[in-house]
Structures are given as structure tokens and as C-alpha cells.
C-alpha positions, 0 to 999 in steps of 0.5 A, spaced: 116 660 481 109 659 481 105 659 474 098 657 475 095 652 470 088 656 470 091 663 468 093 665 461 100 670 461 103 675 456 110 676 454 110 682 458 109 678 465 101 680 466 097 674 468 089 674 465 084 670 469 077 669 465 071 670 469 064 666 469 061 673 466 067 673 460 070 679 464 078 678 465 082 680 471 089 682 470 095 682 475 103 681 474 106 674 475 110 672 481 116 672 476 115 680 475 114 681 482 120 677 484 124 681 479 121 688 481 123 687 488 119 691 494 113 694 490 112 701 493 107 704 488 101 702 483 098 707 479 092 703 476 087 705 470 080 708 471 074 704 470 070 706 464 077 707 460 077 704 453 084 701 452 087 697 446 091 691 446 098 692 448 097 699 451 101 701 457 095 703 462 098 702 469 105 703 472 108 699 478 114 702 482 118 698 486 125 700 490 129 698 484 125 700 478 118 703 475 115 698 470 109 699 465 103 694 465 100 693 459 092 691 457 092 684 454 086 685 450 082 691 447 076 693 451 074 697 457 076 697 464 071 696 469 075 696 475 081 697 479 083 694 485 084 700 490 086 695 496 092 694 492 093 701 491 093 702 498 097 696 500 102 695 494 106 690 498 100 685 497 103 684 490 109 681 493 105 677 498 101 674 493 102 676 486 096 672 484 091 674 489 093 681 488 089 683 482 090 690 479 084 691 474 079 688 470 077 689 463 071 687 459 074 685 452 071 689 446 067 685 441 072 680 437 077 681 442 081 674 442 086 671 448 089 667 442 095 671 443 096 669 450 101 664 453 098 658 457 103 656 463 107 652 460 108 657 454 110 662 459 115 658 463 118 657 457 119 664 455 123 665 462 128 659 460 
């Protein structure tokens, strides 16, 4: 299983990359896409939406199941990846290249509750 060391992770299988400008890019992990199977549909949040940490803000559907995707921190959605919506199978091809949305964290939002690669791998057993 691919778990890049430069990312942070949630227990609900989202990956989070901190960008140079302080925004966060979010997608689902390789483990999550593998468990879902062939991804056939994505519903992503609109830019400008305010979200709370842990809020279900997107939906991913595969041939096997539909799952919610959660905001890793409170903040404002600043972008959604239309390319992934148009080609949801890209999530299966490379879960870490097929980001889903970007968040500008709210003032005081912390990444401290997110897992590092080793911590995430440990939750998977």
C-alpha cells in the first residue's frame, strides 16, 4: 500500500497536503480507493462553502459502494477538482495525484489531530 511520508491522514481515509500558501489539498488514500473498487462518480463541494472539521462534504461512489468524504479541518473550500469529477476513474489510477478539493483553513484550525504516514498505516493494521 502506498502511503507517502509527506502527507497527513485522517482516520476516515483522506490525505492532506499542506501547500506553500498554507492551503490544504485533500483527496482519498490509496487504501480507500482500493477498498471502494472502481470509482464511477464524485460529488465535490462548491468553492466558497464554509465547512467544519469532520463534516461530510463530498461523496464518492464506486461500483461497490458510496462513501462520504470529510473535511479534515474547519475552513473554506477554495477549489474542487473538476478533472476528477469528469474522470472519476483517475482516483483509482493515482489516488495521490487525483486531489478532490482544496481548503483554506479557518483561523486557529490545527492539523494536530491528523495522522502521519506511520500512524495512518498503524490504523490499517
